[in-house]
C-alpha positions as CSV (number, residue, x, y, z in Angstrom):
1,M,0.0,0.0,0.0
2,S,1.2,3.5,-0.8
3,R,2.5,5.7,1.9
4,G,2.8,9.5,2.1
5,M,0.8,12.3,0.5
6,V,-1.2,10.0,-1.7
7,N,-3.3,8.6,1.2
8,G,-3.2,11.8,3.1
9,E,-0.5,10.4,5.5
10,A,2.6,12.2,6.5
11,I,5.7,11.6,4.3
12,V,7.9,9.1,6.0
13,S,10.6,6.7,4.7
14,Q,9.7,3.2,3.7
15,A,9.3,0.7,6.4
16,G,12.3,-1.6,6.7
17,S,11.8,-5.3,5.9
18,D,13.5,-8.4,7.3
19,E,15.3,-8.9,3.9
20,F,16.6,-5.3,4.1
21,R,17.9,-5.7,7.6
22,E,19.6,-9.1,6.7
23,G,21.3,-7.5,3.6
24,Y,22.4,-4.5,5.7
25,E,23.9,-6.7,8.3
26,R,25.6,-8.8,5.7
27,T,27.1,-5.7,4.0
28,F,28.1,-3.6,6.9
29,G,28.3,-6.2,9.8
30,D,28.1,-4.8,13.3
31,K,30.2,-1.7,12.4
32,P,28.4,1.7,12.0
33,V,28.4,3.2,8.5
34,Q,31.3,5.6,7.9
35,R,30.4,8.4,5.5
36,G,32.8,10.4,3.5
37,R,35.0,10.3,0.4
38,W,37.2,7.3,-0.2
39,I,39.9,6.5,-2.7
40,W,41.3,3.1,-3.6
41,D,44.9,2.8,-2.6
42,A,46.5,0.1,-4.8
43,R,49.6,-0.1,-2.7
44,A,47.7,-0.7,0.6
45,G,45.0,-2.7,-1.2
46,R,42.1,-0.9,0.6
47,L,40.0,2.2,0.6
48,V,41.6,5.2,2.2
49,D,40.0,8.4,3.4
50,A,40.4,11.0,0.6
51,D,41.8,13.7,3.0
52,S,44.6,11.4,4.2
53,Y,45.3,9.9,0.7
54,V,48.8,10.7,-0.7
55,P,49.1,9.7,-4.4
56,P,52.3,7.8,-5.3
57,E,55.1,9.7,-7.1
58,E,55.1,8.9,-10.8
59,A,57.8,9.9,-13.2
60,K,55.2,9.9,-16.0
61,S,53.5,12.9,-14.3
62,A,56.7,14.9,-14.4
63,P,56.5,18.2,-16.3
64,I,59.3,17.1,-18.7
65,M,59.0,13.7,-20.4
66,M,62.0,12.7,-22.4
67,D,61.8,9.3,-24.1
68,R,59.7,7.8,-21.3
69,F,57.3,6.4,-23.9
70,Y,60.0,4.0,-25.1
71,E,60.3,2.3,-21.7
72,G,59.5,-1.5,-22.0
73,V,58.6,-1.2,-25.7
74,R,59.3,-4.3,-27.8
75,A,58.9,-4.8,-31.6
76,T,56.4,-7.3,-32.9
77,D,59.3,-9.8,-33.3
78,G,60.2,-9.4,-29.6
79,T,63.3,-7.2,-30.1
80,D,63.8,-4.6,-27.4
81,I,63.4,-1.1,-28.7
82,G,63.2,0.6,-25.3
83,S,65.2,3.7,-26.2
84,R,65.4,6.2,-29.0
85,R,68.8,4.8,-30.1
86,K,67.5,1.2,-30.2
87,H,64.4,2.2,-32.0
88,R,66.3,4.1,-34.7
89,A,68.8,1.2,-35.1
90,Y,66.0,-1.3,-35.5
91,M,64.1,0.8,-38.0
92,K,67.2,1.3,-40.1
93,A,68.2,-2.4,-40.0
94,H,64.8,-3.5,-41.2
95,G,64.3,-0.7,-43.7
96,L,61.3,0.8,-41.8
97,A,60.2,4.3,-41.2
98,T,57.6,6.0,-39.0
99,M,54.6,7.9,-40.4
100,D,56.0,11.3,-39.3
101,D,59.0,10.8,-41.6
102,F,56.7,11.7,-44.5
103,G,55.2,15.1,-45.0
104,P,51.8,16.0,-46.2
105,G,51.2,15.1,-49.8
106,Y,54.0,12.5,-49.9
107,F,51.8,9.6,-50.8
108,T,49.9,11.4,-53.6
109,R,53.2,12.6,-55.0
110,V,54.6,9.0,-54.9
111,K,51.4,7.7,-56.6
112,R,51.6,10.3,-59.3
113,E,55.3,9.4,-59.9
114,R,54.5,5.7,-60.2
115,E,51.7,6.4,-62.7
116,V,54.1,8.5,-64.8
117,A,56.8,5.8,-64.7
118,A,54.2,3.1,-65.6
119,K,53.1,5.2,-68.6
120,R,56.7,5.8,-69.7
121,E,57.4,2.1,-69.5
122,R,54.3,1.2,-71.5
123,R,55.3,3.7,-74.2
124,E,58.8,2.2,-74.4
125,V,57.3,-1.4,-74.7
126,I,55.0,-0.2,-77.5
127,A,57.8,1.6,-79.2
128,R,60.0,-1.5,-79.1
129,K,57.3,-3.7,-80.5
130,M,56.5,-1.2,-83.3
131,Y,60.3,-1.1,-84.1
132,E,60.5,-4.9,-84.2
133,I,57.4,-5.1,-86.5
134,D,58.7,-2.3,-88.9
135,K,62.3,-3.8,-88.9
136,P,63.0,-5.5,-92.3
């Protein structure tokens, strides 16, 4: 049955049921509820009060990052490329390049050059065939 203003009764919270009390005891036990803000502390493996929480020092949060993104990096074949020097040497040894080595318009320029070279080669083949046909 509805409670509150619908039936003309005063607005009160819902009555507690036995199931609610059992769930409450199962969740909180005999300890009183502590209210506040909590943060998970991975080192301690528990929740810590937000006011007393001290975040761990991390080098990745330093204002200057120099080559930190290379740390622990491995190529797809398992080779360690964990520094700029190792990365460059690996790329050079395998004839590879990163995308930022090519400026804007590079790929359209290369495609156009290949098309021109293909046309030139077709013309030369046709010219040779015509020469062989016309040759007495």
